[in-house]
Each structure stands twice: as C-alpha cells, then as structure tokens.
Short mmCIF file of the C-alpha atoms (twelve columns), coordinates in Angstrom:
data_MODEL
# 
_entry.id   MODEL 
# 
loop_
_atom_site.group_PDB 
_atom_site.id 
_atom_site.type_symbol 
_atom_site.label_atom_id 
_atom_site.label_alt_id 
_atom_site.label_comp_id 
_atom_site.label_asym_id 
_atom_site.label_seq_id 
_atom_site.Cartn_x 
_atom_site.Cartn_y 
_atom_site.Cartn_z 
_atom_site.pdbx_PDB_model_num 
ATOM 1   C CA . VAL A 1   -27.106 9.859   45.372 1 
ATOM 2   C CA . MET A 2   -27.569 7.742   42.266 1 
ATOM 3   C CA . VAL A 3   -24.540 5.507   41.718 1 
ATOM 4   C CA . TRP A 4   -23.766 3.614   38.512 1 
ATOM 5   C CA . VAL A 5   -21.442 0.598   38.483 1 
ATOM 6   C CA . TYR A 6   -20.046 -0.581  35.150 1 
ATOM 7   C CA . GLN A 7   -18.101 -3.707  34.249 1 
ATOM 8   C CA . LEU A 8   -15.740 -2.820  31.409 1 
ATOM 9   C CA . SER A 9   -13.562 -4.830  29.055 1 
ATOM 10  C CA . ASP A 10  -11.380 -1.719  28.635 1 
ATOM 11  C CA . ARG A 11  -11.501 1.781   30.088 1 
ATOM 12  C CA . LYS A 12  -10.441 3.983   27.149 1 
ATOM 13  C CA . THR A 13  -13.929 5.166   26.183 1 
ATOM 14  C CA . PHE A 14  -15.009 5.579   29.799 1 
ATOM 15  C CA . ASP A 15  -11.948 7.685   30.666 1 
ATOM 16  C CA . LYS A 16  -12.796 10.125  27.848 1 
ATOM 17  C CA . ARG A 17  -16.340 10.724  29.089 1 
ATOM 18  C CA . VAL A 18  -17.178 13.888  30.964 1 
ATOM 19  C CA . TYR A 19  -19.690 14.122  33.787 1 
ATOM 20  C CA . GLN A 20  -22.551 15.437  31.653 1 
ATOM 21  C CA . GLN A 21  -22.217 12.526  29.211 1 
ATOM 22  C CA . LEU A 22  -22.394 10.015  32.035 1 
ATOM 23  C CA . VAL A 23  -25.455 11.741  33.507 1 
ATOM 24  C CA . THR A 24  -27.428 11.921  30.269 1 
ATOM 25  C CA . GLU A 25  -26.186 8.725   28.600 1 
ATOM 26  C CA . SER A 26  -25.658 6.437   31.593 1 
ATOM 27  C CA . GLU A 27  -26.292 3.154   29.759 1 
ATOM 28  C CA . GLU A 28  -24.364 4.125   26.614 1 
ATOM 29  C CA . ALA A 29  -21.629 6.148   28.310 1 
ATOM 30  C CA . ALA A 30  -19.044 3.370   28.407 1 
ATOM 31  C CA . GLY A 31  -19.585 2.451   24.768 1 
ATOM 32  C CA . ASP A 32  -18.882 -1.043  23.498 1 
ATOM 33  C CA . GLU A 33  -16.555 -1.635  26.443 1 
ATOM 34  C CA . ARG A 34  -19.544 -1.922  28.815 1 
ATOM 35  C CA . LEU A 35  -20.261 -5.550  29.588 1 
ATOM 36  C CA . ALA A 36  -22.734 -5.021  32.435 1 
ATOM 37  C CA . SER A 37  -24.044 -2.185  34.572 1 
ATOM 38  C CA . ARG A 38  -26.187 -1.580  37.618 1 
ATOM 39  C CA . SER A 39  -27.543 1.497   39.283 1 
ATOM 40  C CA . LEU A 40  -28.442 2.026   42.899 1 
ATOM 41  C CA . VAL A 41  -29.508 4.847   45.166 1 
ATOM 42  C CA . VAL A 42  -27.487 5.613   48.281 1 
ATOM 43  C CA . LYS A 43  -29.434 7.648   50.833 1 
ATOM 44  C CA . PRO A 44  -27.617 9.953   53.282 1 
ATOM 45  C CA . GLY A 45  -26.235 7.976   56.208 1 
ATOM 46  C CA . ALA A 46  -27.194 4.643   54.654 1 
ATOM 47  C CA . ASP A 47  -25.100 1.697   53.525 1 
ATOM 48  C CA . VAL A 48  -25.772 -0.197  50.320 1 
ATOM 49  C CA . SER A 49  -24.287 -3.511  49.278 1 
ATOM 50  C CA . LEU A 50  -23.950 -4.635  45.675 1 
ATOM 51  C CA . ASP A 51  -23.391 -8.270  44.810 1 
ATOM 52  C CA . MET A 52  -22.883 -8.489  41.065 1 
ATOM 53  C CA . PRO A 53  -21.513 -11.490 39.151 1 
ATOM 54  C CA . MET A 54  -18.377 -10.576 37.212 1 
ATOM 55  C CA . ASP A 55  -18.425 -10.991 33.463 1 
ATOM 56  C CA . GLU A 56  -15.424 -13.128 32.507 1 
ATOM 57  C CA . LYS A 57  -14.289 -10.440 30.031 1 
ATOM 58  C CA . ALA A 58  -14.455 -7.612  32.603 1 
ATOM 59  C CA . GLN A 59  -11.058 -6.054  33.314 1 
ATOM 60  C CA . PHE A 60  -12.256 -2.893  35.077 1 
ATOM 61  C CA . ILE A 61  -15.064 -1.792  37.374 1 
ATOM 62  C CA . ALA A 62  -16.057 1.856   37.004 1 
ATOM 63  C CA . VAL A 63  -18.176 3.632   39.606 1 
ATOM 64  C CA . VAL A 64  -19.916 6.955   38.978 1 
ATOM 65  C CA . GLY A 65  -21.653 9.101   41.589 1 
ATOM 66  C CA . LEU A 66  -24.286 11.446  40.166 1 
ATOM 67  C CA . PHE A 67  -23.794 14.312  42.606 1 
ATOM 68  C CA . ARG A 68  -25.488 17.714  42.550 1 
ATOM 69  C CA . ALA A 69  -22.189 19.603  42.625 1 
ATOM 70  C CA . PRO A 70  -19.376 17.321  41.416 1 
ATOM 71  C CA . ASP A 71  -15.789 18.596  41.305 1 
ATOM 72  C CA . MET A 72  -15.022 18.783  37.589 1 
ATOM 73  C CA . VAL A 73  -11.331 19.461  38.232 1 
ATOM 74  C CA . LYS A 74  -10.557 16.551  40.559 1 
ATOM 75  C CA . ASN A 75  -13.067 14.262  38.817 1 
ATOM 76  C CA . ASP A 76  -13.529 12.408  42.105 1 
ATOM 77  C CA . TRP A 77  -17.172 11.788  41.224 1 
ATOM 78  C CA . LYS A 78  -15.900 8.647   39.448 1 
ATOM 79  C CA . LEU A 79  -13.346 5.950   40.105 1 
ATOM 80  C CA . VAL A 80  -12.066 2.873   38.316 1 
ATOM 81  C CA . LEU A 81  -10.833 -0.364  39.858 1 
ATOM 82  C CA . ARG A 82  -8.858  -3.058  38.092 1 
ATOM 83  C CA . ARG A 83  -10.337 -6.535  38.275 1 
ATOM 84  C CA . ASP A 84  -7.125  -7.673  39.971 1 
ATOM 85  C CA . ASP A 85  -7.838  -5.199  42.804 1 
ATOM 86  C CA . LEU A 86  -10.995 -7.086  43.736 1 
ATOM 87  C CA . ASP A 87  -11.343 -10.199 45.872 1 
ATOM 88  C CA . PRO A 88  -14.789 -11.784 46.307 1 
ATOM 89  C CA . ASP A 89  -13.897 -12.615 49.923 1 
ATOM 90  C CA . LYS A 90  -12.858 -9.041  50.752 1 
ATOM 91  C CA . PRO A 91  -15.551 -6.560  49.726 1 
ATOM 92  C CA . ARG A 92  -14.405 -3.037  48.868 1 
ATOM 93  C CA . ILE A 93  -16.039 -0.038  50.484 1 
ATOM 94  C CA . ILE A 94  -16.656 3.100   48.460 1 
ATOM 95  C CA . GLU A 95  -17.887 6.120   50.375 1 
ATOM 96  C CA . ALA A 96  -20.142 8.593   48.571 1 
ATOM 97  C CA . SER A 97  -20.075 11.882  50.464 1 
ATOM 98  C CA . HIS A 98  -19.252 15.553  49.995 1 
ATOM 99  C CA . ASN A 99  -19.836 15.234  46.224 1 
ATOM 100 C CA . ARG A 100 -17.082 12.656  45.767 1 
ATOM 101 C CA . LEU A 101 -16.388 8.928   45.789 1 
ATOM 102 C CA . THR A 102 -13.658 7.610   48.071 1 
ATOM 103 C CA . LEU A 103 -12.289 4.072   47.962 1 
ATOM 104 C CA . LYS A 104 -11.601 2.955   51.525 1 
ATOM 105 C CA . PRO A 105 -8.477  0.872   52.185 1 
ATOM 106 C CA . LEU A 106 -8.903  -2.834  52.825 1 
ATOM 107 C CA . LYS A 107 -9.038  -3.720  56.506 1 
ATOM 108 C CA . ASP A 108 -6.224  -5.889  57.801 1 
ATOM 109 C CA . ASP A 109 -7.295  -9.346  58.916 1 
# 
C-alpha cells in the first residue's frame, strides 16, 4: 500500500478532497496548506517507521492510504491528527489493513 503523509498548516482544503483527487494529484492535493509531504510503501505484514521533522507552521498531519478498494462512505482511507496529539517521545501507530487506516491508541507506560 502506498501511504502519503502530509504536514498541513490548515486542513480545510485537504478535507474537501476526494479519494480520486488524492490519488492523481498527491503532491498538489493539499493545496497551499501543504508544508511537507512524504510517501512510503507498506508491504503486507511489514512495519514501516517514518521519522520526519515537523515544520514549525504545521498544525495537522494527514495520512492517506492508496488502497485498491477504499470505502468511499466511511472515508477511513485517510485520517488527520492534530499536532497537539503527537509527542516525539511516544510514536503513534497507524495500521493499514482491510482497505482502511486505523490509529492505534497510545500504550500506557
């Protein structure tokens, strides 16, 4: 699965995008709100780690999974995290399976 990660100053443009726009216009999809982006491939059964410096203007992190059969009703092929939800000492785990992205809860210390 190809996964795109975007750092956004705002999420208004991103929230209006539909799946097909994000597939065909991945770099431009978030408009002027996109501060940085990375793509990575997640193979079945594999784990991937992404260490990406945060732009000081970034307020949101958007993640998009380019699945073969995404659910266009639930729109769980994408998710958005607020910058405040992230802690550099507590990495977040996002599972990409069954044509959807799932944010796993933080583990208790």
